[in-house]
MARLUM-197243 format. One record per atom (N, C-alpha, C): residue number from 1; atom name; x, y, z. Coordinates in steps of 0.2 Angstrom, whole numbers, plus 5000, padded with zeros to 4 digits. Layout:
   miza   logu     c1     c2     c3
    NUM     CA      X      Y      Z
...
//
This chain:
   miza   logu     c1     c2     c3
      1      N   5004   4994   5000
      1     CA   5000   5000   5000
      1      C   5004   5006   5000
      2      N   5002   5011   4997
      2     CA   5006   5018   4996
      2      C   5006   5021   5003
      3      N   5012   5024   5005
      3     CA   5013   5027   5011
      3      C   5015   5034   5011
      4      N   5019   5035   5006
      4     CA   5022   5042   5005
      4      C   5021   5044   4997
      5      N   5018   5049   4996
      5     CA   5017   5052   4989
      5      C   5020   5058   4988
      6      N   5025   5058   4983
      6     CA   5029   5064   4982
      6      C   5025   5068   4976
      7      N   5024   5074   4977
      7     CA   5021   5079   4971
      7      C   5026   5084   4969
      8      N   5030   5083   4964
      8     CA   5034   5089   4961
      8      C   5030   5095   4959
      9      N   5032   5101   4961
      9     CA   5029   5107   4958
      9      C   5034   5111   4956
     10      N   5033   5116   4951
     10     CA   5038   5121   4948
     10      C   5035   5128   4949
     11      N   5030   5129   4952
     11     CA   5028   5136   4953
     11      C   5023   5138   4948
     12      N   5021   5133   4944
     12     CA   5016   5135   4938
     12      C   5009   5132   4940
     13      N   5004   5135   4937
     13     CA   4997   5131   4938
     13      C   4997   5125   4935
     14      N   5001   5124   4930
     14     CA   5001   5117   4926
     14      C   5003   5112   4931
     15      N   5009   5113   4935
     15     CA   5011   5108   4939
     15      C   5006   5106   4945
     16      N   5002   5111   4947
     16     CA   4997   5111   4952
     16      C   4991   5106   4950
     17      N   4991   5105   4944
     17     CA   4985   5101   4942
     17      C   4986   5094   4944
     18      N   4992   5092   4947
     18     CA   4993   5085   4950
     18      C   4990   5085   4957
     19      N   4988   5090   4960
     19     CA   4987   5090   4967
     19      C   4980   5087   4969
     20      N   4975   5088   4965
     20     CA   4968   5085   4967
     20      C   4969   5077   4967
     21      N   4972   5074   4962
     21     CA   4973   5067   4961
     21      C   4977   5065   4967
     22      N   4983   5068   4968
     22     CA   4988   5066   4973
     22      C   4984   5066   4980
     23      N   4980   5072   4981
     23     CA   4977   5072   4988
     23      C   4972   5067   4989
     24      N   4968   5065   4983
     24     CA   4963   5060   4984
     24      C   4966   5053   4985
     25      N   4972   5052   4982
     25     CA   4975   5045   4984
     25      C   4978   5045   4991
     26      N   4981   5051   4993
     26     CA   4983   5052   5000
     26      C   4978   5050   5005
     27      N   4972   5053   5004
     27     CA   4967   5052   5009
     27      C   4965   5045   5009
     28      N   4964   5042   5003
     28     CA   4962   5035   5003
     28      C   4966   5030   5006
     29      N   4973   5032   5005
     29     CA   4978   5027   5008
     29      C   4981   5029   5014
     30      N   4979   5035   5017
     30     CA   4982   5037   5023
     30      C   4989   5039   5022
     31      N   4991   5041   5016
     31     CA   4998   5042   5015
     31      C   5001   5049   5017
     32      N   5007   5050   5018
     32     CA   5010   5057   5018
     32      C   5010   5060   5011
     33      N   5009   5066   5011
     33     CA   5009   5070   5005
     33      C   5015   5075   5005
     34      N   5020   5074   5001
     34     CA   5026   5078   5002
     34      C   5026   5082   4995
     35      N   5025   5089   4996
     35     CA   5026   5093   4990
     35      C   5033   5095   4990
     36      N   5036   5095   4984
     36     CA   5043   5097   4983
     36      C   5044   5102   4977
     37      N   5048   5107   4978
     37     CA   5050   5111   4973
     37      C   5058   5112   4973
     38      N   5061   5110   4968
     38     CA   5068   5110   4968
     38      C   5070   5117   4968
     39      N   5075   5119   4971
     39     CA   5077   5126   4971
     39      C   5085   5127   4969
     40      N   5085   5130   4963
     40     CA   5092   5130   4960
     40      C   5093   5137   4957
     41      N   5098   5140   4959
     41     CA   5100   5147   4956
     41      C   5106   5147   4952
     42      N   5106   5147   4946
     42     CA   5112   5147   4942
     42      C   5117   5153   4944
     43      N   5123   5152   4944
     43     CA   5128   5157   4945
     43      C   5128   5163   4940
     44      N   5127   5169   4943
     44     CA   5127   5175   4939
     44      C   5133   5179   4941
     45      N   5136   5182   4935
     45     CA   5142   5186   4937
     45      C   5140   5192   4942
     46      N   5145   5193   4946
     46     CA   5144   5198   4951
     46      C   5140   5196   4957
     47      N   5137   5190   4957
     47     CA   5132   5188   4963
     47      C   5135   5183   4967
     48      N   5134   5184   4973
     48     CA   5137   5179   4978
     48      C   5133   5172   4978
     49      N   5137   5167   4977
     49     CA   5134   5160   4975
     49      C   5129   5158   4981
     50      N   5132   5159   4987
     50     CA   5128   5157   4993
     50      C   5122   5161   4994
     51      N   5122   5167   4993
     51     CA   5116   5171   4994
     51      C   5111   5169   4989
     52      N   5113   5168   4982
     52     CA   5109   5166   4977
     52      C   5105   5159   4979
     53      N   5109   5155   4982
     53     CA   5106   5148   4984
     53      C   5101   5149   4989
     54      N   5103   5153   4994
     54     CA   5098   5154   5000
     54      C   5092   5158   4997
     55      N   5092   5162   4993
     55     CA   5086   5166   4990
     55      C   5082   5161   4986
     56      N   5085   5156   4982
     56     CA   5081   5152   4978
     56      C   5077   5147   4983
     57      N   5081   5145   4988
     57     CA   5077   5140   4993
     57      C   5072   5144   4997
     58      N   5073   5150   4999
     58     CA   5067   5154   5002
     58      C   5061   5155   4998
     59      N   5063   5156   4991
     59     CA   5057   5157   4987
     59      C   5053   5151   4986
     60      N   5057   5145   4985
     60     CA   5053   5139   4984
     60      C   5049   5137   4990
     61      N   5052   5138   4996
     61     CA   5048   5137   5002
     61      C   5042   5141   5003
     62      N   5043   5148   5001
     62     CA   5037   5152   5002
     62      C   5031   5150   4997
     63      N   5033   5148   4991
     63     CA   5028   5145   4986
     63      C   5025   5139   4989
     64      N   5029   5134   4991
     64     CA   5026   5128   4994
     64      C   5021   5129   5000
     65      N   5023   5134   5004
     65     CA   5019   5135   5010
     65      C   5012   5138   5008
     66      N   5012   5142   5002
     66     CA   5006   5145   5000
     66      C   5002   5140   4997
     67      N   5005   5135   4993
     67     CA   5001   5129   4991
     67      C   4998   5125   4996
     68      N   5002   5124   5001
     68     CA   5001   5119   5007
     68      C   4995   5122   5011
     69      N   4994   5129   5011
     69     CA   4989   5132   5015
     69      C   4982   5130   5013
     70      N   4981   5130   5006
     70     CA   4975   5128   5003
     70      C   4973   5121   5005
     71      N   4979   5116   5004
     71     CA   4977   5109   5006
     71      C   4976   5108   5013
     72      N   4979   5111   5017
     72     CA   4978   5110   5025
     72      C   4971   5113   5027
     73      N   4969   5118   5023
     73     CA   4962   5120   5024
     73      C   4957   5115   5023
     74      N   4959   5110   5018
     74     CA   4954   5105   5016
     74      C   4955   5099   5021
     75      N   4960   5099   5026
     75     CA   4961   5094   5030
     75      C   4966   5089   5028
     76      N   4970   5091   5023
     76     CA   4975   5086   5021
     76      C   4982   5088   5024
     77      N   4985   5083   5027
     77     CA   4992   5084   5030
     77      C   4997   5084   5025
     78      N   5001   5089   5025
     78     CA   5006   5090   5020
     78      C   5013   5092   5023
     79      N   5018   5089   5020
     79     CA   5025   5091   5021
     79      C   5028   5094   5015
     80      N   5033   5098   5017
     80     CA   5036   5102   5011
     80      C   5044   5100   5011
     81      N   5046   5101   5005
     81     CA   5054   5100   5004
     81      C   5056   5104   4998
     82      N   5061   5108   4999
     82     CA   5064   5112   4994
     82      C   5072   5111   4994
     83      N   5074   5106   4991
     83     CA   5081   5104   4990
     83      C   5084   5109   4985
     84      N   5090   5110   4987
     84     CA   5094   5114   4982
     84      C   5097   5110   4977
     85      N   5094   5109   4971
     85     CA   5096   5105   4966
     85      C   5093   5107   4960
     86      N   5095   5104   4954
     86     CA   5091   5105   4948
     86      C   5085   5100   4949
     87      N   5080   5102   4945
     87     CA   5073   5099   4946
     87      C   5073   5091   4946
     88      N   5076   5089   4941
     88     CA   5076   5081   4940
     88      C   5080   5078   4945
     89      N   5086   5081   4947
     89     CA   5090   5078   4952
     89      C   5087   5078   4959
     90      N   5084   5084   4960
     90     CA   5081   5085   4966
     90      C   5075   5080   4968
     91      N   5071   5079   4962
     91     CA   5065   5075   4963
     91      C   5067   5068   4964
     92      N   5072   5065   4960
     92     CA   5075   5059   4961
     92      C   5078   5058   4968
     93      N   5082   5063   4970
     93     CA   5085   5062   4977
     93      C   5079   5062   4982
     94      N   5074   5066   4982
     94     CA   5069   5066   4987
     94      C   5065   5060   4987
     95      N   5065   5056   4981
     95     CA   5061   5050   4981
     95      C   5065   5045   4987
     96      N   5071   5045   4986
     96     CA   5075   5041   4991
     96      C   5075   5044   4998
     97      N   5076   5050   4999
     97     CA   5076   5054   5006
     97      C   5069   5053   5009
     98      N   5064   5054   5006
     98     CA   5057   5054   5009
     98      C   5054   5046   5009
     99      N   5058   5042   5006
     99     CA   5056   5035   5005
     99      C   5049   5035   5002
    100      N   5048   5039   4997
    100     CA   5042   5039   4993
    100      C   5041   5032   4989
    101      N   5034   5030   4989
    101     CA   5033   5024   4985
    101      C   5028   5026   4979
    102      N   5027   5032   4978
    102     CA   5023   5035   4972
    102      C   5024   5042   4971
    103      N   5025   5044   4965
    103     CA   5026   5050   4962
    103      C   5020   5052   4958
    104      N   5017   5058   4959
    104     CA   5011   5060   4955
    104      C   5013   5067   4953
    105      N   5014   5068   4946
    105     CA   5016   5074   4943
    105      C   5013   5076   4937
    106      N   5012   5082   4936
    106     CA   5009   5085   4929
    106      C   5015   5086   4925
    107      N   5014   5085   4918
    107     CA   5019   5087   4914
    107      C   5017   5091   4908
    108      N   5020   5097   4907
    108     CA   5018   5102   4903
    108      C   5023   5102   4897
    109      N   5021   5100   4891
    109     CA   5026   5100   4885
    109      C   5027   5107   4883
    110      N   5034   5108   4882
    110     CA   5036   5115   4880
    110      C   5033   5116   4873
    111      N   5030   5122   4872
    111     CA   5027   5124   4866
    111      C   5032   5124   4860
    112      N   5039   5125   4861
    112     CA   5043   5125   4856
    112      C   5046   5119   4854
    113      N   5044   5113   4858
    113     CA   5047   5107   4856
    113      C   5041   5102   4854
    114      N   5040   5103   4847
    114     CA   5034   5100   4844
    114      C   5034   5092   4845
    115      N   5041   5089   4845
    115     CA   5041   5082   4845
    115      C   5042   5079   4852
    116      N   5042   5084   4857
    116     CA   5043   5082   4864
    116      C   5036   5079   4866
    117      N   5037   5073   4869
    117     CA   5031   5070   4872
    117      C   5028   5073   4878
    118      N   5033   5073   4883
    118     CA   5031   5077   4889
    118      C   5037   5081   4891
    119      N   5036   5085   4896
    119     CA   5042   5089   4898
    119      C   5048   5086   4900
    120      N   5054   5089   4899
    120     CA   5060   5086   4900
    120      C   5061   5083   4907
    121      N   5058   5087   4912
    121     CA   5059   5085   4919
    121      C   5055   5078   4920
    122      N   5049   5078   4917
    122     CA   5045   5072   4918
    122      C   5049   5066   4914
    123      N   5052   5067   4909
    123     CA   5056   5062   4905
    123      C   5061   5059   4910
    124      N   5065   5064   4913
    124     CA   5070   5061   4917
    124      C   5067   5057   4923
    125      N   5062   5059   4926
    125     CA   5059   5056   4932
    125      C   5056   5049   4930
    126      N   5052   5049   4924
    126     CA   5049   5043   4922
    126      C   5054   5038   4920
    127      N   5060   5040   4917
    127     CA   5065   5035   4915
    127      C   5070   5033   4920
    128      N   5070   5036   4926
    128     CA   5074   5034   4931
    128      C   5071   5033   4938
    129      N   5065   5034   4939
    129     CA   5062   5033   4945
    129      C   5061   5026   4947
    130      N   5063   5024   4953
    130     CA   5063   5017   4956
    130      C   5056   5016   4958
    131      N   5051   5020   4958
    131     CA   5045   5019   4961
    131      C   5040   5021   4955
    132      N   5033   5019   4956
    132     CA   5028   5020   4951
    132      C   5027   5028   4951
    133      N   5026   5030   4945
    133     CA   5024   5037   4943
    133      C   5018   5038   4940
    134      N   5013   5042   4942
    134     CA   5007   5044   4939
    134      C   5009   5051   4935
    135      N   5008   5051   4929
    135     CA   5009   5057   4925
    135      C   5003   5060   4922
    136      N   5001   5066   4923
    136     CA   4996   5069   4919
    136      C   4999   5074   4914
    137      N   4997   5072   4908
    137     CA   4999   5077   4902
    137      C   4995   5083   4902
    138      N   4998   5089   4903
    138     CA   4994   5095   4904
    138      C   4996   5100   4898
    139      N   4992   5102   4894
    139     CA   4993   5107   4889
    139      C   4987   5112   4889
    140      N   4989   5118   4886
    140     CA   4984   5123   4887
    140      C   4977   5121   4884
    141      N   4976   5117   4879
    141     CA   4970   5115   4877
    141      C   4967   5109   4881
    142      N   4970   5106   4886
    142     CA   4968   5101   4890
    142      C   4966   5104   4896
    143      N   4959   5103   4898
    143     CA   4957   5106   4904
    143      C   4954   5100   4909
    144      N   4954   5100   4915
    144     CA   4951   5095   4919
    144      C   4944   5094   4918
    145      N   4942   5088   4917
    145     CA   4935   5086   4916
    145      C   4930   5089   4921
    146      N   4925   5092   4919
    146     CA   4920   5095   4924
    146      C   4916   5090   4928
    147      N   4917   5083   4926
    147     CA   4914   5078   4930
    147      C   4919   5072   4931
    148      N   4918   5068   4936
    148     CA   4922   5063   4937
    148      C   4922   5057   4932
    149      N   4927   5054   4930
    149     CA   4927   5049   4925
    149      C   4925   5042   4929
    150      N   4923   5037   4925
    150     CA   4921   5031   4929
    150      C   4927   5028   4933
    151      N   4925   5025   4939
    151     CA   4930   5022   4943
    151      C   4933   5016   4941
    152      N   4937   5017   4935
    152     CA   4940   5011   4932
    152      C   4947   5012   4930
    153      N   4951   5007   4930
    153     CA   4958   5007   4928
    153      C   4960   5002   4922
    154      N   4962   5005   4917
    154     CA   4963   5000   4911
    154      C   4970   4998   4912
    155      N   4971   4991   4911
    155     CA   4978   4988   4912
    155      C   4980   4984   4906
    156      N   4983   4987   4901
    156     CA   4985   4983   4895
    156      C   4990   4977   4897
    157      N   4989   4971   4895
    157     CA   4994   4966   4896
    157      C   4995   4962   4890
    158      N   5001   4960   4889
    158     CA   5003   4956   4883
    158      C   5005   4949   4884
    159      N   5004   4947   4890
    159     CA   5006   4940   4891
    159      C   5013   4939   4894
    160      N   5017   4944   4895
    160     CA   5023   4944   4897
    160      C   5024   4946   4905
    161      N   5029   4943   4908
    161     CA   5030   4945   4915
    161      C   5032   4952   4916
    162      N   5035   4955   4910
    162     CA   5037   4962   4911
    162      C   5030   4966   4911
    163      N   5025   4965   4907
    163     CA   5019   4969   4907
    163      C   5016   4968   4914
    164      N   5016   4962   4917
    164     CA   5013   4960   4923
    164      C   5016   4964   4929
    165      N   5022   4967   4929
    165     CA   5025   4970   4934
    165      C   5020   4976   4937
    166      N   5016   4979   4932
    166     CA   5012   4984   4934
    166      C   5006   4982   4939
    167      N   5005   4976   4939
    167     CA   4999   4973   4943
    167      C   4998   4975   4950
    168      N   5004   4974   4954
    168     CA   5003   4976   4961
    168      C   5002   4983   4963
    169      N   5004   4987   4959
    169     CA   5003   4994   4960
    169      C   4996   4996   4957
    170      N   4994   4993   4952
    170     CA   4987   4994   4950
    170      C   4982   4992   4955
    171      N   4983   4986   4958
    171     CA   4979   4983   4963
    171      C   4978   4987   4969
    172      N   4984   4990   4971
    172     CA   4984   4994   4977
    172      C   4980   5000   4976
    173      N   4981   5003   4970
    173     CA   4977   5009   4969
    173      C   4970   5008   4968
    174      N   4968   5003   4965
    174     CA   4961   5001   4964
    174      C   4958   4999   4970
    175      N   4961   4996   4975
    175     CA   4958   4994   4981
    175      C   4957   5001   4985
    176      N   4962   5005   4985
    176     CA   4962   5011   4989
    176      C   4956   5016   4987
    177      N   4955   5016   4980
    177     CA   4950   5021   4977
    177      C   4944   5018   4976
    178      N   4943   5011   4977
    178     CA   4937   5007   4976
    178      C   4936   5007   4968
    179      N   4941   5007   4964
    179     CA   4940   5006   4957
    179      C   4940   4999   4955
    180      N   4938   4998   4949
    180     CA   4938   4991   4946
    180      C   4944   4991   4941
    181      N   4946   4985   4939
    181     CA   4952   4985   4934
    181      C   4949   4981   4928
    182      N   4951   4984   4922
    182     CA   4949   4981   4916
    182      C   4956   4978   4913
    183      N   4957   4972   4913
    183     CA   4963   4969   4909
    183      C   4962   4969   4902
    184      N   4966   4972   4898
    184     CA   4965   4972   4891
    184      C   4971   4969   4887
    185      N   4969   4964   4883
    185     CA   4974   4961   4878
    185      C   4972   4963   4871
    186      N   4977   4966   4868
    186     CA   4976   4968   4861
    186      C   4980   4964   4856
    187      N   4976   4961   4851
    187     CA   4979   4956   4847
    187      C   4980   4960   4840
    188      N   4985   4958   4836
    188     CA   4986   4961   4830
    188      C   4981   4959   4824
    189      N   4980   4964   4820
    189     CA   4975   4963   4814
    189      C   4979   4962   4808
    190      N   4976   4960   4802
    190     CA   4979   4960   4796
    190      C   4983   4966   4794
    191      N   4990   4965   4792
    191     CA   4994   4970   4790
    191      C   4999   4972   4796
    192      N   4997   4970   4802
    192     CA   5001   4972   4808
    192      C   5006   4966   4809
    193      N   5012   4968   4812
    193     CA   5017   4963   4813
    193      C   5014   4958   4819
    194      N   5016   4952   4818
    194     CA   5013   4947   4822
    194      C   5007   4944   4820
    195      N   5003   4946   4815
    195     CA   4997   4943   4813
    195      C   4998   4937   4810
    196      N   4995   4932   4812
    196     CA   4996   4925   4809
    196      C   4989   4922   4808
    197      N   4986   4923   4801
    197     CA   4979   4921   4800
    197      C   4978   4914   4802
    198      N   4982   4909   4801
    198     CA   4981   4902   4803
    198      C   4981   4901   4810
    199      N   4983   4906   4814
    199     CA   4983   4905   4822
    199      C   4979   4910   4825
    200      N   4975   4914   4822
    200     CA   4972   4919   4825
    200      C   4967   4917   4830
    201      N   4963   4912   4828
    201     CA   4958   4910   4833
    201      C   4961   4907   4839
    202      N   4966   4903   4838
    202     CA   4970   4900   4843
    202      C   4973   4905   4848
    203      N   4976   4910   4845
    203     CA   4979   4916   4849
    203      C   4973   4919   4853
    204      N   4967   4920   4850
    204     CA   4962   4924   4853
    204      C   4960   4919   4859
    205      N   4959   4913   4858
    205     CA   4957   4908   4864
    205      C   4963   4908   4869
    206      N   4969   4909   4867
    206     CA   4974   4909   4872
    206      C   4974   4915   4876
    207      N   4973   4921   4873
    207     CA   4972   4927   4876
    207      C   4966   4927   4881
    208      N   4961   4925   4879
    208     CA   4955   4924   4884
    208      C   4957   4920   4890
    209      N   4960   4914   4889
    209     CA   4962   4910   4894
    209      C   4967   4913   4899
    210      N   4972   4917   4896
    210     CA   4977   4920   4900
    210      C   4974   4926   4904
    211      N   4970   4930   4902
    211     CA   4967   4935   4906
    211      C   4962   4932   4911
    212      N   4959   4927   4909
    212     CA   4954   4924   4914
    212      C   4958   4922   4920
    213      N   4964   4919   4919
    213     CA   4968   4916   4925
    213      C   4971   4922   4929
    214      N   4973   4927   4925
    214     CA   4976   4933   4929
    214      C   4970   4936   4933
    215      N   4964   4937   4930
    215     CA   4959   4940   4934
    215      C   4957   4936   4940
    216      N   4957   4929   4939
    216     CA   4955   4925   4945
    216      C   4960   4926   4951
    217      N   4967   4927   4949
    217     CA   4972   4929   4954
    217      C   4970   4935   4958
    218      N   4968   4940   4954
    218     CA   4967   4947   4956
    218      C   4961   4947   4960
    219      N   4956   4944   4959
    219     CA   4950   4944   4962
    219      C   4951   4941   4969
    220      N   4956   4937   4970
    220     CA   4957   4935   4977
    220      C   4960   4940   4982
    221      N   4962   4946   4978
    221     CA   4964   4952   4982
    221      C   4958   4956   4984
    222      N   4952   4954   4982
    222     CA   4946   4958   4983
    222      C   4945   4964   4978
    223      N   4948   4963   4972
    223     CA   4947   4968   4967
    223      C   4942   4966   4962
    224      N   4938   4971   4960
    224     CA   4933   4969   4954
    224      C   4937   4970   4948
    225      N   4937   4964   4944
    225     CA   4941   4964   4938
    225      C   4936   4962   4932
    226      N   4937   4965   4926
    226     CA   4934   4963   4920
    226      C   4940   4962   4915
    227      N   4939   4958   4910
    227     CA   4944   4956   4905
    227      C   4941   4958   4898
    228      N   4945   4960   4893
    228     CA   4943   4961   4886
    228      C   4949   4959   4882
    229      N   4947   4956   4876
    229     CA   4952   4955   4871
    229      C   4949   4958   4865
    230      N   4954   4963   4862
    230     CA   4952   4967   4856
    230      C   4957   4966   4851
    231      N   4956   4967   4845
    231     CA   4961   4967   4839
    231      C   4961   4974   4836
    232      N   4967   4976   4835
    232     CA   4969   4982   4832
    232      C   4975   4985   4833
    233      N   4977   4991   4831
    233     CA   4984   4994   4833
    233      C   4984   4995   4840
    234      N   4989   4992   4844
    234     CA   4989   4992   4851
    234      C   4988   4999   4854
    235      N   4992   5004   4853
    235     CA   4991   5011   4856
    235      C   4984   5013   4855
    236      N   4982   5013   4849
    236     CA   4975   5016   4847
    236      C   4970   5012   4851
    237      N   4970   5006   4851
    237     CA   4965   5002   4854
    237      C   4965   5003   4861
    238      N   4970   5004   4865
    238     CA   4971   5005   4872
    238      C   4967   5012   4873
    239      N   4969   5017   4869
    239     CA   4965   5023   4870
    239      C   4958   5023   4869
    240      N   4956   5019   4863
    240     CA   4949   5019   4862
    240      C   4945   5015   4867
    241      N   4948   5010   4870
    241     CA   4945   5007   4876
    241      C   4944   5011   4882
    242      N   4949   5015   4883
    242     CA   4949   5020   4889
    242      C   4943   5025   4888
    243      N   4943   5027   4882
    243     CA   4938   5032   4880
    243      C   4931   5029   4881
    244      N   4930   5023   4878
    244     CA   4924   5019   4878
    244      C   4921   5018   4885
    245      N   4926   5016   4889
    245     CA   4924   5015   4896
    245      C   4924   5021   4901
    246      N   4926   5027   4898
    246     CA   4927   5033   4902
    246      C   4931   5032   4908
    247      N   4936   5028   4907
    247     CA   4941   5026   4913
    247      C   4944   5031   4915
    248      N   4946   5031   4922
    248     CA   4950   5037   4925
    248      C   4957   5036   4924
    249      N   4960   5031   4922
    249     CA   4967   5030   4922
    249      C   4969   5024   4918
    250      N   4975   5024   4915
    250     CA   4978   5018   4912
    250      C   4985   5017   4915
    251      N   4986   5010   4916
    251     CA   4992   5008   4920
    251      C   4996   5003   4916
    252      N   5003   5005   4915
    252     CA   5007   5001   4910
    252      C   5014   5001   4913
    253      N   5017   4995   4911
    253     CA   5024   4995   4912
    253      C   5028   4998   4906
    254      N   5034   5001   4908
    254     CA   5038   5004   4902
    254      C   5045   5001   4902
    255      N   5048   5003   4896
    255     CA   5055   5001   4895
    255      C   5059   5007   4896
    256      N   5058   5011   4901
    256     CA   5062   5017   4903
    256      C   5069   5015   4904
    257      N   5074   5019   4902
    257     CA   5081   5018   4903
    257      C   5084   5024   4905
    258      N   5089   5024   4909
    258     CA   5093   5030   4912
    258      C   5097   5033   4906
    259      N   5097   5040   4906
    259     CA   5101   5043   4902
    259      C   5099   5045   4895
    260      N   5092   5045   4894
    260     CA   5090   5046   4887
    260      C   5087   5053   4887
    261      N   5087   5056   4881
    261     CA   5085   5063   4880
    261      C   5077   5062   4878
    262      N   5075   5057   4875
    262     CA   5068   5056   4873
    262      C   5066   5050   4877
    263      N   5060   5049   4877
    263     CA   5057   5043   4881
    263      C   5059   5037   4877
    264      N   5061   5031   4881
    264     CA   5063   5025   4877
    264      C   5059   5020   4881
    265      N   5052   5021   4881
    265     CA   5047   5017   4884
    265      C   5044   5011   4880
    266      N   5046   5011   4874
    266     CA   5043   5006   4869
    266      C   5038   5010   4865
    267      N   5037   5008   4859
    267     CA   5032   5012   4855
    267      C   5025   5012   4857
    268      N   5023   5007   4860
    268     CA   5016   5007   4862
    268      C   5015   5012   4868
    269      N   5019   5011   4873
    269     CA   5018   5016   4879
    269      C   5019   5023   4877
    270      N   5024   5024   4873
    270     CA   5026   5031   4870
    270      C   5020   5034   4867
    271      N   5016   5030   4862
    271     CA   5011   5032   4859
    271      C   5005   5034   4863
    272      N   5004   5030   4868
    272     CA   4998   5031   4873
    272      C   5000   5037   4877
    273      N   5006   5038   4879
    273     CA   5008   5044   4883
    273      C   5007   5050   4879
    274      N   5009   5050   4873
    274     CA   5008   5055   4868
    274      C   5001   5058   4867
    275      N   4996   5053   4867
    275     CA   4989   5055   4865
    275      C   4984   5055   4871
    276      N   4986   5051   4877
    276     CA   4981   5050   4882
    276      C   4979   5057   4885
    277      N   4973   5058   4886
    277     CA   4971   5064   4890
    277      C   4969   5062   4898
    278      N   4970   5056   4899
    278     CA   4969   5053   4906
    278      C   4976   5052   4909
    279      N   4976   5052   4916
    279     CA   4983   5050   4919
    279      C   4985   5043   4917
    280      N   4992   5042   4917
    280     CA   4995   5036   4916
    280      C   4999   5034   4923
    281      N   4998   5028   4925
    281     CA   5002   5025   4930
    281      C   5007   5021   4927
    282      N   5014   5023   4928
    282     CA   5019   5020   4924
    282      C   5024   5017   4929
    283      N   5027   5011   4927
    283     CA   5033   5009   4931
    283      C   5037   5005   4926
    284      N   5044   5006   4927
    284     CA   5048   5002   4923
    284      C   5052   4998   4927
    285      N   5051   4991   4927
    285     CA   5054   4986   4931
    285      C   5061   4985   4929
    286      N   5065   4981   4933
    286     CA   5072   4979   4932
    286      C   5072   4976   4925
    287      N   5078   4978   4921
    287     CA   5078   4975   4914
    287      C   5078   4968   4913
    288      N   5080   4964   4918
    288     CA   5080   4957   4917
    288      C   5073   4954   4917
    289      N   5068   4958   4920
    289     CA   5061   4956   4920
    289      C   5058   4955   4913
    290      N   5061   4959   4909
    290     CA   5058   4959   4902
    290      C   5059   4953   4898
    291      N   5063   4949   4900
    291     CA   5065   4943   4897
    291      C   5062   4937   4900
    292      N   5059   4938   4906
    292     CA   5056   4932   4910
    292      C   5049   4930   4907
    293      N   5048   4924   4906
    293     CA   5041   4922   4904
    293      C   5036   4923   4909
    294      N   5030   4924   4907
    294     CA   5025   4925   4912
    294      C   5022   4918   4914
    295      N   5022   4917   4921
    295     CA   5019   4910   4923
    295      C   5015   4912   4929
    296      N   5010   4907   4931
    296     CA   5006   4908   4936
    296      C   5009   4909   4943
    297      N   5015   4905   4943
    297     CA   5019   4906   4949
    297      C   5022   4913   4950
    298      N   5024   4915   4944
    298     CA   5027   4922   4944
    298      C   5022   4927   4946
    299      N   5016   4926   4943
    299     CA   5010   4931   4945
    299      C   5009   4931   4952
    300      N   5009   4925   4955
    300     CA   5008   4925   4963
    300      C   5013   4929   4966
    301      N   5019   4929   4964
    301     CA   5024   4933   4967
    301      C   5023   4940   4966
    302      N   5020   4942   4960
    302     CA   5019   4949   4959
    302      C   5013   4952   4962
    303      N   5008   4948   4964
    303     CA   5002   4950   4968
    303      C   5002   4946   4974
    304      N   5006   4948   4979
    304     CA   5006   4944   4985
    304      C   5000   4945   4989
    305      N   4998   4940   4994
    305     CA   4993   4941   4998
    305      C   4995   4947   5003
    306      N   4990   4951   5005
    306     CA   4992   4956   5010
    306      C   4988   4955   5016
//
């Protein structure tokens, strides 16, 4: 279960759009809510470096205190942190210092970076964070929905142990928020790589059987679970199902790697992240997990009894 939720802020209204979701999860799980704004003052000619650093930290603390006031007025316990560091370094450091087990952040794509999927800070956190991260893609034309979406979490699975690593985190979130899970398996269609006309019906039956087994294991955790097998382009089908169900969130494992300038999460996750107007719960597991076969024994380890 989540115990400490880290919310990175940068002083803009865009970053603050993560607060309602983070606060909701914190209340549901009884978690600490830690607001962080990294304070960094680049060295300027003729300015004292120590004074610049102190000024940056004071400014960050004052901003965080103003945000926290509103949350405390709503009865939410809040802690603050203003480390002196570049934003991505500070966030990743605070994950360890605060022993955070979830990061909730909004990402605002820079208007002059047409090919950028999310902001550079979010890229660094998503590719290096050792804990799951919920990212909300925020742009000027995207505004919070005036009504709540359905209490449902879409979890795409492809039959691999790698994809299944998202399950414990999705289960914890679904239990805390009283959401249901929809396990989605997307099969290729004619013209797509992997489509085998002579085996399609067999693969469809295998997909149904696989999701049925996974769902049975998750129901033992007390979670409401549905399963769906669809055919089509993976990313587009995931997004279509999210829209059709009016789901509140999508949860996926990623292929994030350290030290990249653009996301290296795999084409499907990348496309979903690019187009989704709903929050994404993302985790990138250890690299060796990607080559392990999915087994029911392995699934039992991924979703332990609590």
